[in-house]
matplotlib code that plots the C-alpha trace (Angstrom):
import matplotlib.pyplot as plt

x = [1.4, -0.2, 2.3, 1.7, -2.1, -1.5, -0.1, -2.1, -4.8, -2.8, -2.4, -6.2, -7.3, -4.6, -5.6, -9.4, -8.6, -6.9, -10.2, -11.6, -15.8, -17.3, -20.2, -19.7, -21.2, -23.5, -26.7, -27.9, -30.6, -29.9, -28.7, -28.2, -26.7, -24.6, -28.5, -30.3, -32.2, -32.4, -28.6, -29.5, -27.3, -23.8, -20.9, -19.5, -16.1, -14.6, -10.5, -9.0, -6.4, -6.9, -7.2, -7.6, -8.3, -7.5, -9.3, -7.6, -7.9, -7.9, -4.5, -5.6, -1.5, -1.9, -5.4, -6.4, -9.5, -12.0, -14.9, -17.4, -20.6, -24.1, -26.7, -29.3, -32.8, -34.1, -31.5, -31.6, -28.0, -24.9, -22.3, -23.2, -25.2, -26.5, -24.7, -26.5, -24.7, -21.6, -18.6, -14.8, -11.8, -8.1, -6.8, -8.5, -6.6, -8.3, -11.4, -10.1, -11.7, -10.3, -9.0, -9.0, -11.0, -12.4, -15.3, -16.3, -19.4, -19.3, -22.6, -22.3, -21.7, -18.7, -16.1, -12.7, -11.6, -8.9, -9.8, -12.6, -14.7, -18.0, -19.2, -18.3, -18.3, -15.6, -16.5, -13.3, -14.1, -12.7, -14.2, -16.0, -15.9, -18.9, -20.3, -22.8, -23.8, -24.7, -22.6, -19.7, -19.4, -18.9, -16.9, -16.4, -15.5, -18.0, -17.2, -20.5, -21.0, -24.8, -23.6, -25.3, -23.8, -24.2, -22.3, -21.0, -17.4, -16.3, -13.4, -12.0, -9.6, -6.0, -5.1, -2.6, 0.8, 0.8, -2.0, 0.0, 2.8, 1.0, -0.6, 2.5, 4.2, 1.3, 1.3, 4.9, 4.3, 1.6, 4.0, 6.8, 4.6, 3.4, 6.5, 8.0, 4.9]
y = [-35.9, -37.1, -35.2, -32.5, -32.7, -33.2, -30.0, -28.3, -29.0, -27.8, -24.7, -24.5, -25.2, -23.1, -19.8, -20.7, -20.8, -17.6, -15.6, -14.2, -13.6, -9.9, -7.5, -4.2, -0.9, 1.9, 0.8, 4.3, 4.3, 7.9, 8.6, 11.9, 13.7, 17.0, 18.7, 16.7, 14.2, 10.2, 8.8, 4.9, 4.7, 5.3, 2.8, 2.1, 0.8, -1.1, 0.3, -1.7, 0.9, 4.8, 6.6, 10.0, 12.3, 15.4, 17.4, 15.6, 11.7, 9.2, 8.3, 4.1, 3.6, 2.5, 0.9, -2.7, -3.2, -5.8, -4.8, -2.9, -3.1, -1.0, -0.1, -2.9, -2.3, -5.4, -4.1, -0.4, -0.2, 0.5, -2.4, -5.8, -6.0, -9.2, -11.7, -15.0, -13.8, -13.3, -11.6, -13.0, -11.7, -12.7, -9.8, -9.9, -12.2, -12.2, -11.0, -9.4, -6.2, -2.6, -2.7, 0.3, 0.7, 3.7, 3.3, 5.8, 6.0, 7.9, 9.2, 7.0, 3.8, 2.9, -0.1, 1.6, 4.7, 5.7, 8.8, 9.1, 12.4, 13.7, 13.6, 11.5, 10.8, 9.0, 7.7, 6.0, 3.4, 0.5, -2.7, -5.4, -9.2, -10.8, -14.8, -16.6, -19.3, -22.8, -26.5, -24.3, -20.6, -18.6, -15.5, -12.2, -9.0, -6.0, -2.8, -1.0, 2.0, 3.6, 7.6, 9.0, 9.9, 13.1, 13.1, 16.8, 16.6, 17.2, 15.6, 16.5, 14.1, 16.0, 17.4, 14.8, 15.9, 16.1, 18.3, 21.3, 20.8, 21.7, 24.0, 25.9, 25.2, 26.8, 30.0, 30.3, 30.0, 32.8, 34.7, 34.6, 35.4, 38.5, 40.1, 39.6, 41.6]
z = [-20.5, -17.2, -15.3, -17.6, -17.3, -13.2, -13.2, -15.3, -13.0, -10.0, -11.8, -12.4, -8.8, -7.4, -9.5, -8.7, -4.8, -5.0, -6.5, -3.9, -3.8, -3.0, -3.5, -4.7, -5.9, -4.7, -3.4, -1.6, -4.6, -5.3, -8.7, -10.2, -13.4, -13.4, -14.3, -11.1, -13.0, -12.2, -13.6, -15.1, -18.0, -16.8, -15.8, -12.5, -12.3, -8.8, -8.3, -5.5, -4.2, -4.4, -8.3, -8.7, -10.8, -13.3, -15.7, -17.5, -17.0, -13.8, -12.6, -11.7, -11.3, -7.7, -8.3, -9.4, -11.9, -9.9, -12.0, -14.0, -15.0, -15.6, -13.2, -12.2, -12.1, -10.3, -6.9, -8.3, -7.5, -9.7, -9.4, -7.8, -4.4, -4.3, -1.9, -3.7, -7.0, -5.7, -8.2, -8.1, -9.3, -9.4, -8.4, -5.0, -3.1, 0.2, 1.7, 4.6, 6.0, 5.5, 1.8, 0.6, -2.5, -5.2, -6.8, -10.1, -11.7, -15.1, -17.0, -19.9, -20.9, -21.4, -21.3, -20.0, -18.6, -21.2, -22.9, -21.0, -21.4, -19.4, -16.0, -13.1, -9.3, -6.9, -3.7, -2.1, 1.3, 3.0, 2.7, 5.2, 5.7, 5.4, 5.8, 4.2, 6.9, 5.4, 5.8, 4.5, 5.4, 2.7, 2.8, 0.7, 0.9, 0.7, -1.1, -1.2, -0.5, 0.4, -0.3, -2.5, -6.1, -8.5, -11.4, -11.1, -12.1, -15.4, -17.3, -21.1, -22.9, -23.1, -26.8, -28.5, -28.2, -31.7, -32.6, -29.8, -31.9, -35.3, -34.0, -32.4, -36.0, -38.0, -35.3, -35.9, -39.8, -39.4, -37.3, -40.0, -42.8, -41.3, -40.6, -44.2, -45.5]

ax = plt.figure().add_subplot(projection="3d")
ax.plot(x, y, z, "-o")
ax.set_aspect("equal")
plt.show()
């Protein structure tokens, strides 16, 4: 049992050592919806890597979700841009500069981008590495954009394949019925 506890403790320390700290989000202080009104009710998602979007969905296959969050009215920003309260993720292995990221802001309060319908904005960038001085220097990655965001791109859910097949069968049935008459 003692050996098992030692292995478990070593594993826990190794996992904690691999989680890197970071700040993330958009700090432009200029967030607008499709109509040009202030947007403070959306959700921001930070992906490590590149995300693409089509008219019906996001392709996150080449990226890893690091964090998501809403609007912080104390910092007037989306995400966590407070270096005194760093975020961390096991998916982020290091704090080195030059890591590509995608920041997605959607116009509603959602927990996932799966089946999202609405307006969104995407920003891409590369990280920088910063540090907090002290007796022990703390390094962290910065995934922060300062560009204004306007959620003007629209996305609608793709129809279910079964719905399309049912509609096709219904139309075929109507065509056959009309032919007999």
